[in-house]
MARNU-448189 format. One line per field, with one value per residue (C-alpha): x, y, z; residue number from 1. Coordinates in Angstrom, 2 decimals. Example, Ala and Ser with C-alpha at 12.3 -4.5 7.8 and 13.67 -1.06 7.14 Angstrom:
2
px <- 12.30 13.67
py <- -4.50 -1.06
pz <- 7.80 7.14
i <- 1 2
***
This chain:
328
px <- -39.32 -41.81 -40.04 -41.50 -41.66 -42.92 -45.90 -46.98 -46.97 -49.11 -47.83 -48.84 -49.86 -48.84 -47.08 -50.10 -51.90 -48.93 -48.81 -52.49 -52.26 -49.38 -51.33 -54.42 -52.79 -54.17 -51.37 -48.50 -46.34 -47.86 -45.86 -46.82 -48.27 -45.15 -42.85 -44.89 -44.66 -40.90 -40.57 -42.60 -40.53 -37.32 -38.64 -39.74 -37.34 -38.80 -38.34 -35.96 -34.36 -37.11 -39.83 -38.03 -37.26 -40.91 -42.01 -39.49 -40.50 -43.97 -42.52 -40.69 -39.27 -37.81 -36.37 -34.64 -33.02 -31.93 -30.37 -28.57 -27.07 -26.34 -24.21 -22.51 -19.22 -21.09 -21.25 -17.88 -19.16 -19.85 -18.23 -21.46 -24.19 -27.06 -30.28 -32.98 -34.12 -33.48 -29.95 -29.37 -30.59 -28.50 -25.29 -25.46 -27.38 -30.85 -30.10 -28.45 -31.26 -34.03 -32.63 -32.17 -35.80 -36.96 -34.77 -36.50 -39.91 -38.96 -37.61 -40.96 -42.81 -40.72 -40.91 -44.70 -44.87 -42.58 -44.81 -47.94 -46.44 -47.58 -44.90 -41.52 -38.88 -36.07 -37.28 -34.45 -31.91 -33.62 -33.25 -29.66 -28.68 -30.46 -28.51 -25.13 -25.88 -26.92 -23.72 -21.66 -23.45 -22.77 -19.12 -18.76 -20.45 -18.28 -15.04 -15.65 -17.00 -20.43 -22.63 -25.17 -23.84 -27.10 -29.00 -26.71 -27.35 -31.12 -31.20 -28.95 -31.13 -34.25 -32.83 -34.50 -37.87 -39.48 -38.87 -41.37 -43.96 -43.60 -43.79 -47.18 -48.79 -47.03 -45.57 -45.43 -43.63 -41.23 -40.47 -39.67 -37.41 -35.54 -35.10 -33.75 -31.39 -30.18 -27.84 -26.93 -28.65 -27.16 -29.32 -32.62 -33.10 -32.63 -34.94 -37.61 -37.54 -37.70 -40.52 -42.46 -41.62 -40.56 -37.75 -37.66 -35.71 -38.50 -41.19 -39.20 -38.88 -42.62 -43.25 -40.94 -42.90 -46.17 -44.90 -43.96 -40.33 -37.94 -36.62 -33.21 -34.73 -36.72 -33.68 -31.23 -33.64 -34.48 -30.80 -29.56 -28.66 -27.96 -26.06 -24.35 -27.71 -28.14 -27.32 -29.29 -29.55 -25.77 -25.94 -27.30 -24.48 -22.54 -25.73 -26.72 -23.25 -22.81 -26.12 -25.42 -21.96 -23.31 -25.47 -22.49 -20.45 -23.31 -23.22 -19.70 -21.26 -24.16 -22.69 -21.90 -18.77 -17.37 -14.18 -16.23 -18.25 -14.99 -14.16 -17.56 -16.97 -13.54 -14.99 -17.79 -15.59 -13.51 -16.14 -17.42 -17.13 -13.55 -12.53 -8.80 -6.95 -6.12 -9.84 -11.03 -9.15 -10.86 -14.25 -14.20 -12.79 -15.63 -18.15 -16.62 -16.86 -20.41 -22.13 -22.63 -24.15 -26.47 -27.54 -28.43 -30.29 -32.50 -32.69 -31.39 -28.93 -26.72 -25.18 -22.24 -19.86 -16.77 -18.00 -18.68 -15.18 -13.70 -15.40 -14.06 -10.53 -11.00 -12.22 -9.25 -6.84 -8.19 -9.20 -6.71 -3.78 -1.48 -4.01 -3.18 -6.27 -5.73 -6.46 -9.87
py <- 8.92 7.27 5.19 4.94 1.19 -0.90 -1.98 1.65 2.50 1.76 -1.40 -3.65 -7.29 -9.91 -8.27 -6.33 -9.46 -10.46 -7.01 -7.00 -10.43 -9.25 -6.21 -8.24 -11.44 -12.29 -14.76 -12.28 -11.96 -9.56 -7.81 -8.78 -6.06 -6.29 -5.73 -2.70 -1.27 -1.80 -0.05 2.93 3.08 3.13 6.00 8.07 10.76 10.47 6.72 5.50 2.26 1.50 1.75 -0.61 -3.04 -2.99 -3.99 -6.80 -8.06 -8.81 -11.78 -14.28 -16.15 -12.98 -11.99 -15.35 -15.11 -11.50 -12.32 -15.22 -12.86 -10.13 -12.59 -14.05 -13.16 -11.72 -8.42 -8.77 -10.29 -8.35 -8.21 -9.05 -11.43 -9.63 -10.73 -8.36 -6.67 -3.24 -4.20 -5.49 -2.22 -0.17 -2.13 -2.89 0.10 0.91 0.12 -3.24 -4.61 -3.12 -4.75 -8.07 -7.91 -7.10 -9.88 -12.32 -11.04 -11.48 -14.96 -15.99 -14.42 -16.30 -19.52 -19.32 -18.65 -21.59 -23.94 -22.93 -22.58 -25.13 -24.52 -26.05 -23.35 -24.10 -22.24 -23.60 -22.44 -19.06 -18.61 -19.88 -17.30 -14.59 -15.46 -15.65 -12.30 -10.73 -11.85 -10.61 -7.26 -6.70 -7.72 -5.17 -2.48 -3.15 -3.30 -0.06 1.71 2.35 4.32 1.50 -2.01 -3.52 -1.73 -3.37 -6.73 -6.47 -4.95 -7.73 -10.32 -8.97 -8.30 -11.35 -11.08 -10.43 -14.08 -15.14 -12.65 -13.84 -17.40 -16.72 -15.38 -17.20 -20.16 -22.60 -20.10 -19.16 -22.82 -23.38 -20.32 -21.49 -24.95 -23.37 -21.12 -23.89 -22.42 -19.47 -16.69 -14.11 -15.45 -15.22 -11.52 -12.00 -15.01 -13.26 -10.21 -12.34 -14.60 -12.48 -8.92 -8.07 -9.26 -10.08 -6.94 -4.74 -6.80 -6.84 -3.07 -2.76 -5.15 -3.11 -0.02 -1.87 -2.74 0.91 0.05 3.03 4.19 2.63 -0.84 -0.01 1.41 -1.31 -4.05 -2.33 -1.94 -5.22 -6.53 -3.20 -0.99 0.80 2.39 3.97 7.69 9.46 10.04 9.86 8.95 5.52 4.69 2.42 0.63 -0.08 -1.23 -3.27 -5.09 -5.93 -7.25 -9.22 -11.30 -12.18 -13.12 -15.34 -17.16 -18.39 -20.79 -21.81 -22.01 -25.32 -23.63 -21.32 -20.67 -19.01 -17.10 -15.83 -14.13 -12.43 -11.25 -9.90 -8.04 -6.43 -5.41 -2.99 -0.31 2.43 0.02 -1.14 -4.16 -4.91 -8.09 -6.45 -5.87 -9.34 -11.17 -9.46 -9.46 -13.19 -13.96 -12.01 -13.93 -17.28 -16.50 -15.14 -17.84 -20.42 -17.82 -16.41 -19.93 -20.54 -17.24 -18.26 -21.95 -22.74 -25.29 -23.59 -26.83 -29.04 -26.97 -28.56 -27.58 -24.06 -23.81 -25.21 -22.46 -19.91 -21.22 -21.18 -17.57 -16.56 -18.26 -16.38 -13.04 -12.57 -14.95 -13.27 -13.00 -14.75 -15.08 -13.94 -16.54 -16.09
pz <- -11.57 -13.90 -16.53 -20.00 -20.53 -23.46 -21.38 -21.04 -24.75 -27.76 -29.44 -32.27 -32.42 -31.48 -28.53 -27.32 -26.20 -24.03 -22.46 -21.70 -20.12 -17.94 -16.80 -15.94 -14.67 -11.23 -10.47 -10.83 -7.71 -5.19 -2.50 1.01 3.24 5.42 2.45 1.41 4.93 5.00 1.63 2.83 6.00 3.97 1.86 4.84 6.03 9.51 9.90 12.58 13.72 16.22 13.57 11.20 14.03 15.07 11.58 11.35 14.80 13.42 11.55 13.77 10.80 9.37 12.75 13.10 9.67 10.14 13.50 11.84 9.26 11.80 13.78 10.72 9.11 6.12 7.96 9.59 12.81 15.98 19.39 21.13 20.03 18.32 19.98 18.72 15.53 17.05 17.97 14.44 12.90 15.32 14.78 11.06 9.81 8.55 4.91 5.52 7.66 5.52 2.40 4.19 5.29 1.77 0.37 2.69 1.55 -2.11 -1.39 0.06 -2.84 -5.41 -3.40 -3.26 -6.98 -7.72 -5.76 -7.71 -11.19 -13.76 -16.39 -17.00 -16.58 -14.17 -11.08 -8.95 -11.52 -11.61 -7.86 -7.84 -10.45 -8.48 -5.32 -7.08 -8.71 -5.41 -3.70 -6.65 -6.61 -2.93 -3.35 -6.16 -4.10 -1.06 -3.04 -4.92 -1.81 -3.26 -0.88 -0.49 -1.22 0.08 -2.68 -5.24 -3.56 -3.70 -7.20 -8.47 -6.73 -8.51 -11.96 -13.58 -11.86 -15.25 -16.18 -13.54 -14.79 -18.38 -17.15 -15.59 -18.76 -21.63 -19.80 -22.71 -24.92 -22.13 -21.39 -25.06 -25.13 -22.05 -23.53 -26.69 -24.74 -22.46 -19.85 -22.10 -20.20 -22.55 -25.38 -23.48 -24.17 -27.92 -28.08 -26.00 -28.25 -31.38 -30.21 -27.72 -28.72 -25.18 -22.89 -19.20 -18.26 -19.64 -17.95 -14.70 -14.71 -15.27 -12.38 -10.12 -11.12 -10.46 -6.98 -6.48 -5.84 -5.85 -9.21 -8.53 -8.80 -11.92 -13.70 -12.70 -13.82 -17.10 -18.08 -16.59 -20.06 -21.76 -19.27 -22.15 -23.06 -19.64 -19.45 -16.73 -13.84 -13.41 -9.72 -10.69 -13.10 -10.75 -9.70 -13.31 -14.31 -11.13 -11.50 -15.14 -14.29 -11.33 -13.65 -15.84 -12.79 -11.60 -14.92 -14.10 -11.59 -13.81 -17.28 -18.95 -20.36 -17.64 -19.63 -22.38 -19.79 -18.26 -21.56 -21.51 -17.94 -18.89 -21.87 -19.89 -16.96 -19.00 -19.61 -17.33 -14.43 -14.88 -12.83 -12.94 -12.03 -8.70 -8.09 -9.04 -6.29 -3.32 -5.09 -5.82 -2.37 -0.75 -2.84 -1.93 1.76 1.55 -0.50 2.29 4.61 1.97 1.01 4.65 4.85 1.94 2.91 -0.57 -1.88 -4.45 -5.67 -4.83 -2.73 -4.23 -7.70 -6.45 -4.99 -8.20 -10.20 -7.70 -8.21 -11.99 -11.89 -9.75 -12.14 -15.15 -13.65 -10.78 -11.39 -8.87 -6.05 -2.80 -0.57 2.99 5.66 7.32
i <- 1 2 3 4 5 6 7 8 9 10 11 12 13 14 15 16 17 18 19 20 21 22 23 24 25 26 27 28 29 30 31 32 33 34 35 36 37 38 39 40 41 42 43 44 45 46 47 48 49 50 51 52 53 54 55 56 57 58 59 60 61 62 63 64 65 66 67 68 69 70 71 72 73 74 75 76 77 78 79 80 81 82 83 84 85 86 87 88 89 90 91 92 93 94 95 96 97 98 99 100 101 102 103 104 105 106 107 108 109 110 111 112 113 114 115 116 117 118 119 120 121 122 123 124 125 126 127 128 129 130 131 132 133 134 135 136 137 138 139 140 141 142 143 144 145 146 147 148 149 150 151 152 153 154 155 156 157 158 159 160 161 162 163 164 165 166 167 168 169 170 171 172 173 174 175 176 177 178 179 180 181 182 183 184 185 186 187 188 189 190 191 192 193 194 195 196 197 198 199 200 201 202 203 204 205 206 207 208 209 210 211 212 213 214 215 216 217 218 219 220 221 222 223 224 225 226 227 228 229 230 231 232 233 234 235 236 237 238 239 240 241 242 243 244 245 246 247 248 249 250 251 252 253 254 255 256 257 258 259 260 261 262 263 264 265 266 267 268 269 270 271 272 273 274 275 276 277 278 279 280 281 282 283 284 285 286 287 288 289 290 291 292 293 294 295 296 297 298 299 300 301 302 303 304 305 306 307 308 309 310 311 312 313 314 315 316 317 318 319 320 321 322 323 324 325 326 327 328
***
């Protein structure tokens, strides 16, 4: 599927100059050759576990992190210790390991970009929101028995990638917009459209298309702030709605006023993807258990753990007041 995006159409000034700079920017994130090979392997009907494991084995750092996750409680644990990439693929499944590998590739890409960026947006905050959203997306996918929860995880993780692309080409303007928005992520899209003529979801979808990511990623990124506008193809409806909701859930841990954000989450969880009080308990509990392991996977500090647990308890109180977490 080839999406029709603003960057592919005839547009007027002043936006056209931004689009042209994005298209020709040499410092935009570039997929590593290994990530491209993993993507092609995932799209091949003839690919098997051994082929994927062979690719992963080329990167010792990636192998170590995948084995860490394969032996963690995030995937329910295993009877026997997982000691090889092939064993991980065989036990946990092609999709789970492929998306973990791609997540690790994207983490490196974003980390490298952060270290070379000259502008003032909060790169650490960007990555924290991405991780919280990814964990929320997978928890939603698992709870509602979506066919591929790992796809929801990776799509949620990448939903704001357009911010980094905009930062590379109009960094001063983006920094000013982020300062104006503060921690109110929901206002970024409006400010970007008003001041730049394009928002980060549109740019992110174009970047996913530029990377030749599957259409699921392009669509979920494009509609990450406007899931109500998505109509076809119907098989991607849960993915689109789940990714959009994952970002709002992530904001609970990043907002300066989580109580207000809770009302937004409640409002947006009563549409096509309806999340009841009975649903919220297991979803939030799964997130709470997963966050330390995902933080370790990405070598990232998500914040003070007591503050994170306090937000978890606050979310439970408001969204699932009768939920009693089961002992782990």
